[in-house]
C-alpha positions as CSV (number, residue, x, y, z in Angstrom):
1,X,0.0,0.0,0.0
2,X,1.3,3.4,-0.9
3,X,1.3,6.1,1.8
4,X,-0.8,9.1,1.0
5,X,1.1,11.2,3.6
6,X,4.0,11.8,1.3
7,X,4.2,13.2,-2.2
8,X,3.6,10.6,-4.9
9,X,6.2,9.8,-7.5
10,X,5.4,11.0,-10.9
11,X,6.6,9.7,-14.3
12,X,6.7,12.6,-16.7
13,X,7.1,11.6,-20.4
14,X,7.4,13.6,-23.5
15,X,5.5,11.9,-26.3
16,X,5.3,14.8,-28.8
17,X,6.7,18.2,-29.7
18,X,3.6,20.4,-28.8
19,X,3.4,21.4,-25.2
20,X,1.5,20.7,-23.0
21,X,-0.2,18.1,-25.3
22,X,3.1,16.3,-25.9
23,X,3.8,15.9,-22.2
24,X,2.0,13.3,-20.1
25,X,2.2,12.5,-16.4
26,X,1.5,9.2,-14.7
27,X,2.0,7.7,-11.3
28,X,5.5,6.1,-11.1
29,X,4.1,3.4,-8.8
30,X,3.3,0.1,-10.6
31,X,-0.3,-1.0,-10.3
32,X,0.8,-4.6,-9.8
33,X,2.6,-4.7,-6.4
34,X,3.7,-1.0,-5.9
35,X,7.3,-1.0,-7.1
36,X,8.7,2.2,-8.6
37,X,8.8,2.0,-12.4
38,X,12.1,2.9,-14.2
39,X,12.7,6.6,-14.7
40,X,13.7,6.1,-18.4
41,X,11.7,4.6,-21.2
42,X,12.9,1.3,-22.8
43,X,14.1,1.1,-26.4
44,X,10.4,0.8,-27.6
45,X,9.4,4.0,-25.7
46,X,7.5,2.1,-22.9
47,X,7.5,2.5,-19.2
48,X,8.8,-0.6,-17.4
49,X,8.5,-1.9,-13.9
50,X,11.8,-3.6,-12.9
51,X,10.2,-5.8,-10.3
52,X,7.9,-8.1,-12.3
53,X,8.3,-6.7,-15.9
54,X,5.0,-5.0,-16.3
55,X,5.2,-2.7,-19.4
56,X,3.0,0.4,-20.0
57,X,2.5,2.5,-23.1
58,X,2.7,6.2,-22.2
59,X,1.4,7.3,-25.6
60,X,-1.8,5.2,-25.0
61,X,-2.9,6.3,-21.5
62,X,-0.2,4.0,-19.9
63,X,-2.2,0.9,-20.9
64,X,-0.6,-2.4,-19.9
65,X,1.4,-3.9,-22.8
66,X,2.6,-6.9,-20.9
67,X,3.2,-8.3,-17.5
68,X,1.1,-9.0,-14.4
69,X,-0.2,-5.4,-13.9
70,X,-4.0,-5.5,-14.2
71,X,-4.6,-1.8,-15.0
72,X,-2.8,1.2,-16.5
73,X,-0.8,3.7,-14.5
74,X,-3.1,6.4,-13.3
75,X,-2.7,9.6,-15.3
76,X,-2.0,13.0,-13.8
77,X,-3.3,16.1,-15.8
78,X,-0.5,18.6,-16.3
79,X,-0.1,22.0,-17.7
80,X,2.6,24.5,-18.4
81,X,2.4,27.6,-16.1
82,X,3.0,31.1,-17.5
83,X,6.6,31.0,-16.1
84,X,7.3,27.7,-17.9
85,X,7.0,25.3,-14.9
86,X,5.2,22.0,-15.4
87,X,2.4,21.8,-12.8
88,X,-0.3,19.4,-11.9
89,X,-3.7,20.5,-13.1
90,X,-5.6,18.1,-10.9
91,X,-5.4,14.8,-9.1
92,X,-4.5,11.3,-10.3
93,X,-7.2,9.7,-12.5
94,X,-7.4,6.6,-10.3
95,X,-5.8,4.9,-7.2
96,X,-2.0,4.9,-7.0
97,X,-0.3,1.5,-6.8
98,X,-2.0,-1.8,-6.3
99,X,-5.8,-1.6,-5.8
């Protein structure tokens, strides 16, 4: 179970040139057993969990490509502030980690 008393880890991925549409944010906590996914994409452009090899597609709402994870990584709406900072524009689209 992931503690809600600390800031959640976020996986920020650039999938296109246009901002903010080309920038997506997801929970960095795997939905299988709560491991932290790798900070860099694999050679195919996917997010990978090193614990049990779940693979998520950041260009398709972090849907599960393979592995034991039963659901996508929850998305986090993001926007670019006037000063250029990337900021959260709301909460996660679902529960973080295993459900």
